C-alpha positions as CSV (number, residue, x, y, z in Angstrom):
1,M,-2.9,-74.3,-63.0
2,Y,1.3,-72.7,-63.7
3,R,-0.5,-69.9,-66.2
4,F,-2.2,-68.7,-64.1
5,K,0.8,-68.4,-61.1
6,L,2.3,-66.9,-63.8
7,T,0.0,-65.2,-65.2
8,C,-0.7,-63.5,-61.8
9,A,3.2,-63.2,-61.0
10,L,3.0,-60.3,-63.7
11,L,0.5,-58.4,-63.1
12,I,1.6,-58.0,-59.9
13,L,5.8,-57.2,-61.2
14,S,3.6,-55.0,-63.4
15,L,1.4,-53.5,-60.1
16,Y,4.5,-53.1,-58.4
17,G,6.1,-51.2,-61.2
18,A,3.3,-48.9,-62.1
19,S,3.2,-48.4,-58.2
20,A,7.2,-47.1,-57.8
21,M,6.8,-45.1,-61.5
22,A,3.9,-43.8,-59.7
23,N,6.2,-43.2,-56.1
24,N,9.0,-42.1,-58.2
25,A,6.9,-39.6,-60.5
26,N,5.0,-38.3,-57.0
27,H,9.1,-37.4,-55.5
28,L,10.4,-36.1,-58.6
29,K,7.1,-33.7,-58.5
30,V,7.9,-32.7,-54.5
31,S,11.3,-32.5,-54.8
32,K,11.2,-30.2,-57.8
33,H,8.6,-28.1,-56.3
34,I,10.6,-27.1,-53.1
35,A,14.1,-27.0,-54.9
36,N,12.1,-23.8,-57.3
37,E,11.2,-22.4,-54.1
38,L,14.3,-22.8,-52.4
39,I,15.8,-20.9,-55.4
40,T,13.2,-18.2,-55.7
41,A,14.0,-17.9,-51.8
42,L,18.0,-17.5,-52.5
43,T,17.2,-15.6,-55.2
44,S,15.8,-13.0,-53.9
45,Q,18.1,-12.1,-51.5
46,D,15.4,-10.7,-48.6
47,Y,15.9,-12.1,-45.2
48,Q,12.3,-12.4,-44.7
49,E,11.4,-14.0,-47.9
50,I,14.1,-16.5,-46.8
51,K,13.2,-17.1,-43.4
52,R,9.6,-17.6,-44.2
53,F,11.0,-20.4,-47.1
54,T,13.3,-22.2,-43.9
55,D,9.9,-22.0,-41.8
56,R,8.1,-23.3,-44.2
57,N,9.8,-26.6,-45.0
58,I,12.8,-26.9,-42.6
59,S,13.0,-30.2,-40.9
60,Q,11.6,-29.9,-37.4
61,Q,15.2,-31.7,-36.7
62,N,16.9,-29.1,-38.6
63,R,15.2,-26.2,-37.0
64,D,15.7,-27.9,-33.1
65,N,19.9,-28.1,-34.0
66,L,20.1,-24.5,-35.9
67,G,17.5,-22.8,-34.0
68,L,14.9,-21.1,-37.6
69,D,17.7,-17.7,-37.3
70,R,20.7,-19.5,-38.3
71,Y,19.5,-21.5,-40.4
72,S,17.9,-18.4,-42.1
73,N,21.6,-16.8,-41.5
74,Y,23.2,-19.2,-43.5
75,L,20.8,-19.4,-46.4
76,A,21.2,-16.0,-46.6
77,A,24.5,-16.1,-46.8
78,E,24.9,-18.3,-49.5
79,S,22.2,-15.7,-51.5
80,H,24.2,-13.0,-50.8
81,F,27.5,-15.2,-52.3
82,H,25.9,-16.2,-55.2
83,G,23.5,-13.1,-56.1
84,G,21.0,-15.6,-57.5
85,L,20.7,-19.1,-59.1
86,D,18.7,-20.0,-61.8
87,F,17.7,-23.2,-62.6
88,H,18.5,-26.3,-65.7
89,S,16.9,-29.5,-64.7
90,I,16.5,-32.1,-61.7
91,V,16.6,-35.9,-61.5
92,V,15.7,-37.9,-58.4
93,V,18.9,-39.9,-57.3
94,D,17.8,-41.8,-54.6
95,N,14.3,-43.0,-52.7
96,G,15.7,-44.6,-49.9
97,P,13.3,-45.3,-46.4
98,S,14.0,-42.8,-44.9
99,S,14.3,-39.5,-47.6
100,I,14.2,-38.5,-50.8
101,D,17.9,-37.5,-52.1
102,S,17.5,-35.3,-55.5
103,N,20.2,-33.2,-56.9
104,V,18.8,-29.7,-59.0
105,L,21.5,-28.7,-61.7
106,V,22.0,-24.5,-61.0
107,K,24.3,-22.1,-62.6
108,S,25.4,-18.5,-60.2
109,K,25.3,-15.8,-61.1
110,N,28.0,-13.9,-59.6
111,T,30.6,-17.0,-59.8
112,E,29.0,-17.6,-63.1
113,L,30.1,-21.6,-62.5
114,W,27.5,-24.7,-62.3
115,Y,26.5,-26.0,-58.8
116,S,24.9,-29.2,-57.8
117,L,22.5,-28.5,-55.0
118,S,21.8,-31.9,-53.3
119,L,18.3,-32.0,-51.7
120,S,17.1,-34.4,-49.9
121,L,13.7,-34.1,-47.8
122,T,11.9,-36.5,-45.6
123,E,10.6,-39.3,-46.9
124,Q,6.6,-38.7,-45.2
125,A,4.8,-36.5,-46.0
126,P,5.1,-33.0,-45.3
127,H,7.8,-33.6,-46.8
128,K,10.8,-31.2,-45.4
129,I,14.6,-30.4,-46.2
130,S,15.9,-32.6,-44.2
131,R,20.0,-31.7,-45.9
132,I,21.1,-28.8,-48.4
133,R,24.8,-29.1,-50.2
134,L,25.8,-26.8,-53.1
135,N,29.0,-27.9,-55.0
136,T,30.6,-26.6,-57.8
137,T,30.3,-29.0,-61.2
138,D,30.5,-29.9,-64.9
139,A,28.5,-27.5,-67.0
140,P,25.3,-29.4,-68.8
141,S,26.8,-30.8,-72.2
142,G,26.6,-28.6,-75.1
143,L,27.1,-25.5,-72.5
144,A,30.6,-25.4,-71.1
145,A,33.2,-22.0,-71.5
146,P,36.2,-22.7,-74.0
147,S,38.7,-23.2,-71.3
148,S,42.3,-24.7,-73.5
149,F,44.4,-21.8,-73.0
150,D,48.0,-20.9,-72.1
151,D,49.5,-19.9,-69.2
152,A,49.4,-16.2,-70.3
153,G,45.8,-16.6,-71.5
154,A,44.2,-17.8,-68.3
155,A,46.6,-15.4,-66.4
156,Q,44.6,-12.6,-67.8
157,K,41.2,-14.3,-67.9
158,L,42.0,-15.4,-64.4
159,G,42.1,-11.9,-63.3
160,H,39.5,-10.4,-65.1
161,Y,37.1,-12.8,-63.5
162,I,38.4,-11.7,-59.8
163,D,37.9,-8.3,-60.6
164,K,33.8,-9.3,-61.4
165,L,33.9,-11.8,-58.2
166,S,35.5,-9.1,-56.4
167,A,33.0,-6.4,-57.9
168,A,29.9,-8.1,-56.9
169,G,31.4,-8.8,-52.7
170,T,31.3,-12.5,-53.4
171,F,35.2,-12.3,-53.2
172,S,38.0,-10.6,-51.1
173,G,41.1,-12.1,-50.5
174,A,44.6,-12.7,-52.4
175,V,45.9,-15.1,-54.9
176,L,48.9,-16.1,-56.1
177,V,49.2,-19.3,-59.6
178,A,52.9,-20.6,-59.9
179,K,54.2,-23.4,-62.5
180,G,57.1,-23.8,-60.5
181,D,59.7,-21.4,-59.4
182,Q,57.5,-19.2,-62.1
183,V,55.2,-17.0,-60.3
184,L,52.4,-16.3,-62.9
185,V,49.4,-14.3,-60.8
186,A,49.9,-12.8,-58.4
187,K,46.5,-10.3,-57.6
188,A,45.0,-8.4,-54.5
189,T,41.7,-7.3,-53.9
190,G,38.6,-5.8,-52.1
191,L,38.7,-4.9,-48.1
192,A,40.7,-6.1,-45.0
193,S,39.0,-3.9,-43.1
194,K,35.7,-2.5,-44.3
195,R,35.1,-0.2,-41.4
196,F,37.9,2.0,-41.7
197,G,38.2,1.2,-46.2
198,V,41.8,-0.2,-45.5
199,A,42.2,-3.1,-48.9
200,N,43.8,-6.2,-49.3
201,N,47.1,-6.3,-50.2
202,I,49.8,-9.2,-51.8
203,D,51.1,-9.0,-48.4
204,T,48.2,-8.7,-46.0
205,R,48.1,-11.7,-43.4
206,F,45.0,-13.6,-43.4
207,N,43.6,-16.1,-40.8
208,L,44.2,-20.1,-42.2
209,G,42.0,-22.3,-40.7
210,S,42.6,-25.5,-41.0
211,M,45.7,-25.3,-42.6
212,N,47.8,-24.8,-39.8
213,K,47.5,-29.1,-39.1
214,M,49.9,-29.3,-42.3
215,F,52.3,-27.2,-40.3
216,T,51.4,-29.0,-37.1
217,S,52.0,-32.2,-38.9
218,V,55.6,-31.5,-40.5
219,A,56.8,-30.5,-36.8
220,I,55.9,-33.7,-35.7
221,L,57.4,-35.9,-39.1
222,R,60.6,-33.8,-38.4
223,L,60.8,-34.3,-34.7
224,V,60.2,-38.2,-36.1
225,Q,63.2,-37.9,-38.6
226,D,65.4,-36.1,-35.5
227,G,64.8,-39.8,-34.0
228,K,63.5,-38.0,-31.1
229,L,59.7,-40.0,-32.0
230,K,58.2,-42.5,-33.8
231,L,55.5,-43.1,-35.7
232,D,54.3,-45.9,-33.7
233,D,55.0,-44.1,-30.4
234,Y,51.9,-44.8,-28.2
235,L,49.7,-41.1,-27.4
236,A,49.9,-42.7,-23.6
237,T,53.1,-42.6,-23.1
238,V,54.5,-39.6,-25.0
239,L,52.1,-38.1,-22.7
240,A,52.0,-40.3,-19.6
241,V,48.2,-39.9,-19.9
242,E,46.4,-43.1,-18.4
243,G,42.6,-42.7,-20.5
244,L,39.5,-44.2,-19.6
245,D,38.6,-45.3,-22.4
246,K,39.4,-48.8,-22.8
247,R,41.0,-47.9,-26.4
248,F,42.6,-44.5,-25.2
249,S,46.0,-47.2,-24.7
250,Q,45.8,-47.9,-28.8
251,I,46.3,-44.6,-29.8
252,Q,49.2,-44.0,-31.9
253,I,50.9,-40.7,-33.5
254,Q,50.4,-41.5,-37.1
255,H,46.3,-41.7,-35.6
256,L,46.7,-38.3,-34.1
257,L,48.2,-37.4,-37.9
258,S,45.8,-38.9,-40.3
259,H,42.5,-38.6,-37.9
260,S,42.1,-41.7,-37.6
261,S,42.8,-41.7,-33.5
262,G,38.7,-41.9,-32.4
263,I,39.5,-38.8,-30.1
264,G,35.8,-37.1,-29.4
265,R,35.5,-33.5,-27.9
266,L,38.0,-32.3,-26.1
267,S,38.0,-29.2,-24.1
268,C,41.4,-27.3,-22.9
269,E,41.6,-23.3,-22.5
270,Q,43.5,-21.8,-24.8
271,G,47.0,-20.4,-23.6
272,E,48.3,-16.9,-24.6
273,V,52.2,-18.7,-24.9
274,S,51.9,-22.8,-24.6
275,V,49.1,-24.3,-26.6
276,V,46.9,-24.2,-23.6
277,K,46.4,-22.7,-20.5
278,S,47.4,-25.9,-18.2
279,I,48.2,-28.5,-19.1
280,A,48.1,-30.8,-16.6
281,D,43.9,-29.6,-16.3
282,C,43.8,-30.8,-20.2
283,E,45.6,-34.3,-19.5
284,Q,43.0,-34.1,-16.9
285,A,40.4,-33.9,-19.2
286,L,42.2,-36.3,-22.4
287,S,42.3,-38.8,-19.5
288,Q,38.3,-38.5,-18.9
289,V,38.1,-38.2,-23.4
290,E,35.4,-40.7,-25.1
291,L,36.6,-42.3,-28.4
292,N,34.3,-42.4,-31.2
293,F,35.8,-46.1,-32.3
294,T,39.0,-48.1,-32.1
295,P,42.3,-46.3,-33.2
296,G,43.1,-47.0,-36.7
297,T,40.3,-48.3,-38.0
298,N,37.7,-45.4,-39.6
299,Y,38.7,-41.8,-40.2
300,R,37.2,-38.8,-38.8
301,Y,38.5,-35.4,-38.9
302,S,39.3,-34.0,-35.9
303,N,40.6,-30.5,-34.7
304,D,41.0,-32.0,-31.3
305,G,43.8,-34.6,-32.6
306,M,45.7,-31.6,-33.6
307,L,46.0,-29.8,-30.4
308,I,47.3,-33.3,-28.8
309,L,49.6,-33.2,-31.2
310,G,50.2,-29.2,-30.6
311,L,51.2,-30.7,-26.6
312,V,53.3,-33.7,-28.0
313,I,55.4,-31.0,-29.8
314,E,55.6,-28.8,-26.6
315,R,56.5,-32.1,-24.9
316,I,59.0,-33.7,-26.8
317,S,60.8,-30.7,-28.0
318,G,60.6,-28.5,-24.6
319,Q,59.6,-25.2,-26.5
320,H,56.6,-23.7,-26.9
321,Y,54.4,-24.7,-29.6
322,D,55.2,-21.3,-31.6
323,Q,58.9,-21.2,-31.4
324,Y,59.3,-24.4,-32.8
325,I,56.9,-24.3,-35.6
326,K,58.9,-21.0,-36.6
327,K,62.5,-22.2,-35.7
328,N,61.9,-25.7,-38.3
329,I,59.5,-24.5,-40.2
330,Y,58.5,-21.0,-41.3
331,D,62.4,-19.9,-41.1
332,V,63.3,-22.8,-43.0
333,A,60.6,-22.1,-45.4
334,G,61.7,-18.2,-46.2
335,M,58.3,-17.9,-44.8
336,S,58.5,-14.0,-42.5
337,D,55.3,-13.1,-42.0
338,T,53.8,-16.3,-41.4
339,A,52.5,-16.8,-37.7
340,S,50.2,-17.3,-34.8
341,L,48.5,-13.3,-34.6
342,D,47.5,-13.1,-31.2
343,L,44.5,-11.1,-32.0
344,Q,43.7,-9.2,-28.0
345,F,47.1,-7.2,-29.3
346,P,47.6,-4.5,-32.5
347,V,48.6,-6.7,-35.4
348,S,50.3,-5.1,-38.7
349,N,48.4,-5.9,-42.4
350,A,46.1,-8.2,-41.2
351,A,42.8,-9.4,-42.4
352,I,39.8,-9.2,-40.5
353,G,37.5,-11.6,-41.4
354,Y,33.6,-11.1,-42.7
355,S,30.5,-13.9,-43.7
356,Y,27.4,-12.0,-44.4
357,Y,25.1,-11.5,-41.8
358,G,21.4,-11.8,-43.2
359,K,19.7,-10.8,-40.9
360,A,20.6,-7.4,-40.5
361,Q,21.6,-7.2,-44.2
362,S,24.8,-6.8,-43.1
363,W,27.9,-7.5,-43.0
364,R,29.8,-8.9,-40.3
365,N,33.2,-9.2,-38.8
366,N,34.4,-12.4,-36.5
367,L,36.3,-10.7,-33.8
368,F,33.7,-12.3,-31.4
369,I,33.0,-15.2,-32.2
370,H,37.1,-16.4,-33.2
371,D,39.4,-17.6,-30.9
372,K,42.2,-14.9,-30.0
373,K,44.9,-17.0,-31.3
374,G,45.9,-19.3,-33.7
375,G,47.2,-23.2,-32.9
376,P,48.1,-26.6,-34.1
377,A,44.4,-27.0,-35.7
378,G,44.5,-24.3,-37.1
379,G,43.3,-20.1,-37.3
380,G,47.2,-18.8,-38.1
381,Y,47.3,-16.0,-40.5
382,S,50.1,-16.2,-44.0
383,T,50.4,-14.7,-46.7
384,V,50.1,-15.9,-50.6
385,K,53.8,-15.7,-51.3
386,D,54.4,-17.2,-47.7
387,L,52.1,-20.1,-48.5
388,Y,53.9,-20.4,-51.7
389,Q,57.5,-20.6,-50.2
390,F,55.7,-23.8,-47.8
391,S,55.0,-25.5,-51.3
392,R,58.5,-25.0,-52.7
393,A,60.5,-25.8,-49.5
394,L,58.2,-28.8,-48.6
395,L,58.2,-30.2,-52.4
396,D,62.0,-29.9,-52.5
397,Y,62.8,-31.2,-49.2
398,K,63.9,-28.6,-47.2
399,L,61.2,-29.1,-44.8
400,L,61.2,-33.0,-44.7
401,N,63.5,-36.0,-46.0
402,K,62.2,-37.2,-49.0
403,Q,60.5,-40.4,-47.2
404,L,58.8,-38.4,-44.7
405,T,57.2,-36.2,-47.4
406,T,56.1,-38.9,-49.1
407,Q,54.7,-40.4,-46.2
408,A,53.0,-36.9,-45.2
409,L,51.9,-37.2,-49.0
410,T,50.5,-40.5,-49.4
411,I,47.1,-41.6,-48.5
412,K,46.5,-43.3,-45.3
413,K,44.1,-46.4,-46.5
414,Q,45.2,-48.4,-43.4
415,F,43.3,-46.2,-41.5
416,N,40.8,-46.4,-43.6
417,S,41.1,-42.9,-45.3
418,T,40.2,-42.2,-48.7
419,R,41.8,-38.8,-48.9
420,Y,43.8,-37.9,-46.6
421,G,47.7,-38.7,-45.8
422,F,48.9,-36.5,-42.4
423,G,48.2,-33.4,-42.1
424,F,47.5,-32.9,-46.2
425,G,44.2,-33.0,-48.2
426,I,44.7,-35.9,-51.4
427,W,43.1,-36.7,-54.3
428,Q,43.5,-37.7,-58.2
429,Q,42.1,-34.9,-60.8
430,Q,42.4,-34.6,-64.4
431,Q,44.8,-37.9,-63.8
432,Q,47.4,-36.1,-61.4
433,R,47.1,-36.2,-57.8
434,V,47.3,-32.6,-55.8
435,V,47.9,-32.4,-52.0
436,G,47.6,-29.6,-50.4
437,H,44.7,-27.9,-47.5
438,N,41.9,-25.9,-47.4
439,G,40.2,-23.3,-44.5
440,S,36.7,-22.5,-43.7
441,F,35.3,-20.8,-40.5
442,P,32.9,-17.8,-41.2
443,G,35.2,-15.2,-42.4
444,V,38.4,-17.6,-43.5
445,S,37.9,-19.6,-46.6
446,S,41.4,-20.6,-47.8
447,Q,43.4,-23.0,-49.8
448,L,46.8,-24.2,-51.0
449,N,46.4,-27.2,-53.7
450,M,49.7,-28.3,-55.0
451,Y,49.6,-30.4,-58.4
452,L,52.4,-33.0,-58.4
453,D,52.8,-34.0,-62.1
454,S,51.9,-31.2,-63.9
455,G,54.0,-28.3,-60.9
456,Y,51.4,-25.8,-60.9
457,T,50.9,-24.6,-57.3
458,V,47.4,-22.4,-56.1
459,V,47.1,-20.3,-53.3
460,V,43.9,-18.6,-52.5
461,L,43.1,-16.3,-49.7
462,S,39.6,-14.8,-48.8
463,N,38.0,-12.5,-46.1
464,H,34.7,-13.6,-46.9
465,S,33.3,-17.3,-45.9
466,F,33.2,-19.0,-49.3
467,G,35.3,-16.7,-50.5
468,A,38.2,-19.3,-52.3
469,D,35.8,-21.6,-53.3
470,P,35.2,-20.1,-57.0
471,I,38.9,-18.8,-57.1
472,I,39.7,-22.3,-57.3
473,T,37.3,-24.0,-59.5
474,K,38.0,-21.3,-62.4
475,V,42.0,-21.3,-62.1
476,D,41.6,-25.6,-62.4
477,Q,38.9,-24.4,-65.9
478,L,41.6,-22.3,-67.4
479,F,44.5,-23.8,-66.7
480,G,43.5,-26.6,-67.5
481,L,44.0,-28.8,-64.5
């Protein structure tokens, strides 16, 4: 009897294993088929073909959320950016209860970089795409290009690479690479205005996107340093706002700095001088806001949390946000070309942002979809030289003392953050610490990386969507970062 039961059990396990293997093989086949269709559509650079692919293969939920045209335009922008993708290999990484997840290794024609195309399909047939992500990755074994250059050789090769991307229409902007006090690369390319054919230059001001969060956070910490504010002060006390959500009273200033406040969506009309048009109306909206989680227990990136810190700066300092930031950050660091430009008025040497609009097969500027003026959460303008000045002033403790600078540049694990401090992203790369911030919006792609152990600083500002990403990757490769 025992042998009979054991035999039956082994037979069941064998059948289950065979079934699982067959299931995995089928999932691999389905994933590879859809991946190849996607790559073919993207490589075609034909909007109508991309739209037909989207119509056939994107899940209904995604189509309901974004709409067919919007999703098609997103894929068309990726298509134009890469100019074609070459398939290398695919592996199914997870057969979950609700999706089939695979990683597809591809190479971009324009950037000449390798990418991991993460593809999620609905588990039930007919299988549809529920998620697409495209991120740079390491080259497959044996295909990595040589990357051991001295600084001069790396700088020369980077210059050629920037020119190549610019010629392909992939990059427009400015790049600065420095080691300590020595600037190794300072180069601008592309057009600040495609309408009037005005070229970018090394002093052109570019939209920063979310990089302004660094300035807002340093400003708050400056108030802490001056004894006018404490990190564990409660927001409700500082702004004298009583929230309907019972957890609102638990929000501390340090929670807002680290994106762990739980603050949900906040609607406040932008002001022309102050951060908001009406502080009273914004505080009323704040009192009604719902929290996504208990403050200090989770990390969730929040533009609105940084907007609130802008109000705190105005309340505590008695100055408008722009005035305080200029006096205590821009002037101290020597950032003479950095400002929250008001785009209602003529501004000098400022690049217009462009994203590729597949439906029209043309570039489209972002002036009609962007806020008229930047603020505490993002949207200000700066130059690569000014951001380099900011990095030097920050790391030389000219903006904050050593204790608060260290706090800003330390991951807030106590708030369940894995890559963020106070207003700065923080990560490990090639056994060294890197801090900085990025910015992203249609027609905006920016990045400041400060390599704390090797002393390099990299600033990339682009007025093309996605533009900064391949430059940052190539800098890391060439300079061994």
